[in-house]
N, C-alpha and C positions, 0 to 999 in steps of 0.2 A: 634680333633675339635679345631678350633681357638677360642681364647678368645676375644669376640667382644668388651667387655669393655676396655681391654688393647689395642686392635687395634685402638680404637677411639682416643687414645692419640697421635697416629702417623698419623692421617688422613690428617692433613694439616700442613706441615712443614714451611709454609709461605716463600717459595722460591721465589726469585726475578729473573726476566729474563732481560737480557740486551736488550735495544731497538734496538741496532745495530746488533743483531744476525740475520743472514739471514733466519733462519728457521721461524721467525715470519712473514716474507713477502713472503713465498712460497705459492702461491695460490693453488697449487695442494694438499696441506696438510690441513686437518681439525683439527687434534689433535696433541698435542706435549706431549711427555712422558719423565718424569724424574724418576729416580730410587734411591733406597736406600736399604740397608740391615741392619736390626735391630734385636735384641734379644727381642722377645715378648713372655712373659709367658714361658720363658726357651726354646723357639723354634727360631731357626735362620730363619728369615722371609724376603723374598724378597718383596719390596713394589714398586708399579708402580703408580706414580701420573700422571693422564691423564688430560691435560688442553685443553680447547677450544682455538684454535689459534686466532680466531676473538676476543674473550674476553681478551686474553693475550695481544693483540695489544692495546686494550683500557685500559690496566693497571690492569685488574682483575687477581689477582694471586691465586685465589682459584681453586683447581682441581675440575673438573666436576665429577670425580669418582676416587676412590683409590682402587687399587687391592692389596690384601694381599695373598702371595703365600708361602706355605711351601712344604716340600717334598711329603706330602700325603694329602694336603687339600688346598683350596683356597676360598676366599670370597671377595666381592666387596662392598664398601660403595659408594652409588650413591647419588649425590646432585641434588635435584629437582629444578625446576625453581623458586619456592617460597622460596628457601633457606633451606628447611628441608632436612633430609637425610634418607635413607632407605638401608637396607642390601639386596644384591642380590647374589644368588648362580649361576647365569649364567656364563658360560665360557667367557673368554676375547673376543673370536671371535663373541659372540652373544650380546655384550654390546651395539653396535651401532644399528641403524635403517635400515641397509642395509647389504647385504652379503659381501661387500668389505670393511667393517669397518677397519680391520687390515692394508689394503693398504692405508688408509687415515691417518695413524699414522706415526710419525717419532720421533726419539730420539732427545732430546735437544742438546746432545753432545755425543762424542764417549765414554767417561767414563760411561755415563748412560747405553749404550748398553753393554759395557764390563762387567758391574756388573752381567748381566744375564749369560754371558759365565762363569764367575768365580763362580756364585752361582750353576749353573748346572754342573760345572766341565767338560766342553766340549767346542769345538770350532764350530762355525757355521757361515754361511754368513749372517744369519738373526736372531737377538735376539728374535723377536716376534714369529718366527717359533718355537724356542726352548720352549717358554712359552706355545704356543698352543699345542705342542706335549706333554709337561708335564701334562697339564690339561686334554688332551684326555686320557693319560695313567691313570690318577686318576679316570676319569669317567669310563673307561673300567674296572678298578679294582673294583670299586663300583658295576658295573653291574654284574661282575662275582661273587661277594659276594652275591648279591641278588639272582642270579641264583643258587648258591650253596645252599642257604637256601630253595628255592623252590624245588630243586632236592632232597635235603635230606628228605623233606616232602613226595615227590613221592616215594623215596626209602623205606621209612618207610611204605607207603601205599602198596607197592608191596611185602613187606617182607613175607606176609602170603600166597601169590599165589603159589599153587603147580605147579610142572612141568607138561607138557602135558602128557596124558596117553601113555603108551608104545604101546598099540595096535592101536594108531591113524593112523600111517603111513600105516599099513596093511589094516585098514578099508577104508582109502582113496583109496588105490590101487585097492581094490576089489569092493567097493560099490559106489564110487563116480566118479572116473576118467574113461573115455572111453578107451577101448583097441582096437588094430587094428590087422588085418591080412595083413602084407605088402608082396607084391608079384610083380614079374616082369610080365608085361602084355604080353600074347601070344594069338594070334588070334586062336579061336577054341579049346583052351586048355580045356580038360575035367577034368584033375587031376592036379591042379596047385600047385607047391611047394611055400612055403613062411614061414614067421616067425611070431609067436604070440608075440606081444609087452608086454603082461602081464607076460608070464613066460619065454620067450626067446627061446622056442623050435621050431625047424623046423618041420612044419607039411604040409600035403597036403589036399586040399579041392576041392570039385567039385562044379559046379554051381557058379563059382567065377565071380562076377560083381561088379563094383564100387558102393559102398553104401549098398550092401547087408549085411546081418548079418548071423553069424554062431557061433558055440560053439567050443572052443579049446578042442581037445580030451585029452589033458594032464591036464590043470588046470581048465577046465570046465567054463572058463570065456567067456562071450559073446563078440564077436569080430565084428568090422566093417571092411569090406573089402576095402582096399585102395591100388591102385598100387603105386609103389615107384615113378613113374614119376609124380603123382599127389601130392606127399608129399612135393616136392620142397626141397630146400637146408636146410630149417629150419622151421619146423611146431611146433606150440606151443598150448597146451591146458592149460587153467587156470580156477581155480574154488576157491570159498571161502568156508571154513568150520568153524564151531564153536564148542567149548567145554564148557560145564557148569560144574563148580567145586565149592565145598564148601570151603570157606575161614575162617569159624568159626564165632561165635557170630551171627548166623542166617543170614549171608550174603553170597551171591553167586557172582561169577565172571564168565563172559562170555568171553572166549578167542577166538578172531577172528584170523583165520589161513589162510594164502594165500598159494596156491599150484600152481606150474608151472611144467608142463611136456613138455620138449623141445625135439623134435625129429630131430636130425641131422643124425641119423642112425636108425636101426630097434628098438633099445631099448632106452627108454627115459632117459634124464638127469633130475633128480627130485630135485626140490627146494621147501622146505616146511619151512615156518617161521611164527611166530606170529607177527601181526602188530597192534593189538588193544585189549583193555580190557574194559569191561563194568561191573561195580559193581552195585548191586541192593540189597536193604534191606528195611525192614519195621520197622518204628519207633515203639518201644514198648509203648510209652506214648500216642501218638495221632493216630497211625495207618497209618500215611502218608508214601507214597512210595518214597524213595530217590534213585537216581541213579547218578553215576559218570562215565565219559568216559575218557579214555586215549588212546593215539596212539603212535606208535614207529616210530621215525625218525632217521635213522642211521647217526651218526656223528654230531648230533645237540646239544649234551649236554656236560657238563664237568664231572659230576659224573654218569649220566644216560642219555640214549637217549629217555626215556619215557616222553611224554608231556601230560599235562592235557587238556581235551577238545576233541572235535570231529575233525577228520582229515579234513583240508580244501580241497575242490575240487581243481583239478590241475589248471584250468583256471577260472571257474565260477561254481556257484551252479547249473546251468542249463545244464552243460556238464557232461556226465558220467565219473566217475573216478573209476577204478577197485580197486585201493588201498584204496579209501575212502568208498567203498561199504561194509556194514556190514550185508547184506542179504546173508545167507549162509546155507549150508547143516548142519544138526545137528548130532553130534556124540552122539548116544543114549546108548551105552553099559554101561556107568558108571552112568547113571541118577538115578537108584534106590538107589545106595549107596550115591551119592552126595546130593540128595534131602531129604534123610531120616533125620528126626529130625528138619527140617526147616518148615517154614509156607508153603512151596511149596511141602511138602511130597506127596500130592495126586494130584499135578498139572499134567494134561493130555498132557503135551507138547510132550511126546514120541508118544502117540497115534495120536495126531494131525499131527505131522511130518510124521509118518509112513503112514498116509492116503494119503497125497499128494505126498510125496517123492520129494518135490521141496524146493528150497532155501527159507528161512524165516528169519525174525528177532525175536530173542528170547526175547529181552528186553521188547517190548510192550506186548508180550504174557504173560510173567511172571507178569507184572504189571496189566494186565487185569484180571488175575486169582484172584488176591487179591481184585480187585474192583468189580468183578462180582461173587457172591457166587455160581451161578448155571452154571458156565462155564464148570466145570468137568462133570456135569450131561448132558449137551448138547453135549459134545464130545462123551460120552459113548452111547448116544441115536442116534448119527449119524447126528446131525445138524451142519455140518462143516461150511457151508456158514454163518450161523448165528454167529458162534464162530469167524469166520474171520472178520465179521462186528464189533463185540464187541471189538476185539483186535486191528484191524488195520484201521477201518473206523469210522467216526463220524455219528451216527444215533440217532434220538430221542429214549428215553427209552420206548420201547413198550413191555417189558417183565415184568412179576411179579416174581421177584427173591426171594420173601418171601415164595413162594410155593415150594413143593417138587415133585408134580406130573407133568409129562411132559406137559399134555394138559393145566394145570393151569398156568404153567410157560409161555407157548406160548399164553395164553388167547384164546384158541381154544377148540373145542369140542373133547372129547376123541376119537371119531370115525374118526377124521380128522388127527390124529397124523401120522399114517402110510402114508397117502396120502401126507402130507407135507414133510415127510422124503424122500419118493421116488422122490418127485419133487425137493428135495435139495434146499429148499427155502432160500432166504436171507431175511434180515430184511425188505427191501422195499416191497417185495412180501408178507411177513407175515403181514405187516401193512394193505395192501389191503385186505387180506383174513380176518383179524380180524373184519373188518367192515361187514362181511357177516355172523357172528355168528347167528344161528337160521334160516338162509335163506335156503330154499329148493334148491337143485341143485347147491349149492355154489361151489362144487368142479368142476363141469362142467363149471360154469361161470369163475372161475379163469383160467382154461385151455384155455378157449376161449379168455380171455383177454391177456394171455401170447402169444398165437398164433398170435393175431392181434395187439399186442403192444398197447392195450387200457389201460390207467392208470388213467382216471378221468371221471367224469360226469355219472358214472353208477348208483350209489346208488339213486340219485334223480329220475332217470327214473324208477327204480324198485319199487318206491312208487305207481306206477300206473299199474303194470303188473307183471307177474311171470318171472322168469329167462328164462324158456323155450320159452315163447312167445317173450321176448326181443331178444334173440339170433336168433330165427327163423326170426323175422322181420328184424333185422339188416343184416343178411346174404342175405335175399331176396332182400332188397333194394340196398345193396352194389353190388349185382350181375349186375345191370344195371346202377346204378348211378355212379359207379367208372369210367365209360367211358364218363360221361357228362362233357361238357366244358362250360366255361364262354363265354360271347359275344366276348371277345378279344382272344379266342382260347386256354386259359390255362385250366388245369384240375380243376374242382370245388372241388373235394375231393381227396386230395393227399393220404390219407390212411383211415382206418376204424375209427381212432380217430376223424377225421374231421366229419365223418358222425354221430358218437355218440354225439359229441358236438352240432351239428346242431339239432339233434333229441331232445336233452335236451332243447335247445333254443325254439324249436317249442312247446314242452309241456308247458314250462313256459308261452309262449305267449298265448296259449290256455286257461290256467288257468286265466290269467289277463283279457282275453276277456269274461270270464264267461261261457266258453263252458262246456258241460257235460263231465267230465274227466273219466266217466265210460263207455262212448259210444265207441264202437270199431271203428266206423267210424271216430271219432276224434283221437283215440289213434293210429290207424294203417292206415293212409292215403295211397292211392294207389301209389301216387308219393310224397315222403316226401319233395323233393326239391320244388315242385310247391306249396304244401300246406304250407310249411314253409314261402315262399316268400309272399303268399297271407295273412297269418296271420301277417307278418311283415308290409305289406302295411296298414292293418287295425289299427294296434297298433300305427303306426306312427302319426296318426291324433289325438290321445288322449293326452290331456295336463292336467297337474295338477299343481295348484298354489304352493302347498307345495313342490312338487318335484322340481319346478323351484327354490324355495328359498334354499332348501337343496343342490341342484346341484350347485348353485352359491357360496354358503358358502364353499363347498368342494374345488372347484377350486380356490377360492380366497386364501385358506390356502396352496394349492399346488403350487401356482404361483411362477415360477422361480426356483423351487427345482429340477425339472426333465429336465431342458434345456439341449440340446445337438445338436451340428451341426457338420457335417463331410461329406466330399466328395459330396458337393452339396445337402445334405439332412438335414432336420431340424425338431425338435419336436415342435409342435404347440398345444396350449391348446384351447379347446372350451370355449367360454364366456357364452353361454346360452344353454339350452336344444335344442333350435331351430337350433343351429349350428350342433349338433349331428344329428338331423333329416335331415337337409339339406345335411350333409355328406352322410347319407344313401341314399338319393335321387340321389345325384350326382354319387355315386359309385355303386348304385343298389345292396345294401346289407342291412341287418337287424339291423344295429347298432342303429337305432332309438328306438328299443325295449330295449336298454340297459340304457336308461336315468335313469330309476328308480333304477337300480342296482348301477349306479354311484352315485346317490344322497344318497343312503343308505350305501355307502362306501364298497359295495361288490366287486367292481372293479373300475378301472380308465380307462376312454376312452380318448385317445390322438390321434392327427392327425399327420401323417408323410407327410411333404410337401417338394417340391423342393425349395431350397433357392432362385432360380431365379424367382419363382412365388408362393409365400406363400399363395395366395388366392385361388389357384386351388387345389381341392381335389386330393390326390394321393393314400395314403394308410391310413387305420384306425387301431389303436392298442388297444387291450384290455389287461390291466395289472391286474394280481392277485398276491398278495404277492410280490415277487421280480422277477417276470418273465412275459414276454409278451406271454400270452397263445394263442392269436389270432392276426394275422396281415393279413388284407384282403384288396385287391384292388378292381378294377372295377369288378362287377358281382361275388364277393366273390372269386376272383382269389388268388392263393397262392403267396408267396414272390418270387421276382426275386433274383438271387444271390447277386446283389448289395444291395438290401433292407435287405436280410438276414444277410449280413456282417455288415451293419449299426446297425441292431437290436442287434446282438450279442455283438458288441462293447459297445453299449449303456447300455445293461444289466450289463456288467462287470464293466464299469467305473462309471455309475451314479445310475442305478436302484437299484442294490444290496446294495449300500452304503447309499442312501438318502431316499428311499421310506419309511422305518419304521418311520423315524423322520417326514417325510412329512405327513404321514397318521395318526400320533398320535393325 
């Protein structure tokens, strides 16, 4: 470490330059360098005084910066425009304001340059090149020292990781990697000779056909039939496996193992290596879950090739990288011993993997086990999709994990548990079913919804009728309305959900018009579409001063927050309720009945217009939450592909980000 106080004594030697020296008048040179070698704080130090050529011509003999260089360190004292000074640790090549700073420098005299050759005890055609090389070597030495410190920390971290289990290779060969029956194709061959790639025995099989499966009579391994001509010169199978082991102190390590089976002959060349490690533990003081990731990069380190962090993708995070993939088959033979005595002692990860037998990520599952106290119970009772949602997907908390009984955990009736298990429900489906607690025929209703992909608007309708009557009426109406078209030739109802939504709209309009909501003539019109449109025409003419005021206030607050324009289409706001009613008149649909909902902030009604003619109605949009739930054109027609692409882009870029703030 250079002594800055001592160095300041040598910062300005007050050297004079002869006005007749040609270097002062070389226009291609910006800086002039003079040198000296001094003993500073018992260190032989090379000093470079850098002068501005233009200032030197004017008689200013103060250096603009002074470089102090020893064998293992360097520092520069820089003089600012106001005359003050500051220390800089930048290398000489970075002292200027351009990449070619060294090329704009020249030595005042030959002895000044020779001092560099003598100091570095070497000869060179360029003294500044010697200086830059020396500083680069110092920087590299410092970098390596920092790297050694980091790698020593990693080595210490890895010291407690045990070796991979002995039985891992055999388990991979038997349970994970596919095996083949390689044969030479013969037309009409009934008993075909070939080789089992699992055990290497020559066997004969009948009924041989590309892609068929059989069992080896020697090793009992399932084989895939493949002619040698289809194997090519080099066929490779690859897969990822993972091993969970206990490293002590209540901590686990997940070792990610890559496996390659390369077939240039009947027997594979096997390459198995570990390429990543994931540590997970639970803090004893606050219960938080901590995890650390490391990956192996051959030839990248000085002391170890392990790196901290997640392996970067090969080109981008959106492109698949096999080496970076940590989703793997789980080695389960050692789990009882490794998890024993840890907070994961009763973690059902073995049962979960054994159910699917597919590659999985263990780290999120282990973390979810500590976060969700009823995860083990759900696995044991067979609700695997709910467990998958808890471990790997983000869903609202709809479980009561303070309870111990299955139906209470699911917030369902006891008689529904077996039904939900057989249906293998996920959390989204469970949330729908939870709204039906106490409802007769709720199981029938859920099955009907799943069959017809209906996921909203059902409960408000069931306030007026039973499940049985609702399903019967919807099936009856959809039988002939699904073929009905709008005036412009498009289908009025794209699916059952469209019909259910329109039925809910019809019932709401009937209620607003003061109809008898217990009259079957009102509840079950012969033609839902015609009755819906008739009610819409009646409700369009009703105006309310309060609704007008509320409507205007809502849209004044939203103004400008949901703007979007792309591909000749644009979002337009209604100014008054009359604009919404006129929109319904122009497009022949029922949006006029939505004015009150918009005023009450139940939804937002927007217009989609062509940029070339903003005054002409094109499509109407109903927004709820962060999604456009209805987009209707002339005669309630569905979206064209162009409109659908616009709406999707608008939802992703604008609606999901701005609507909560706009509606607040």
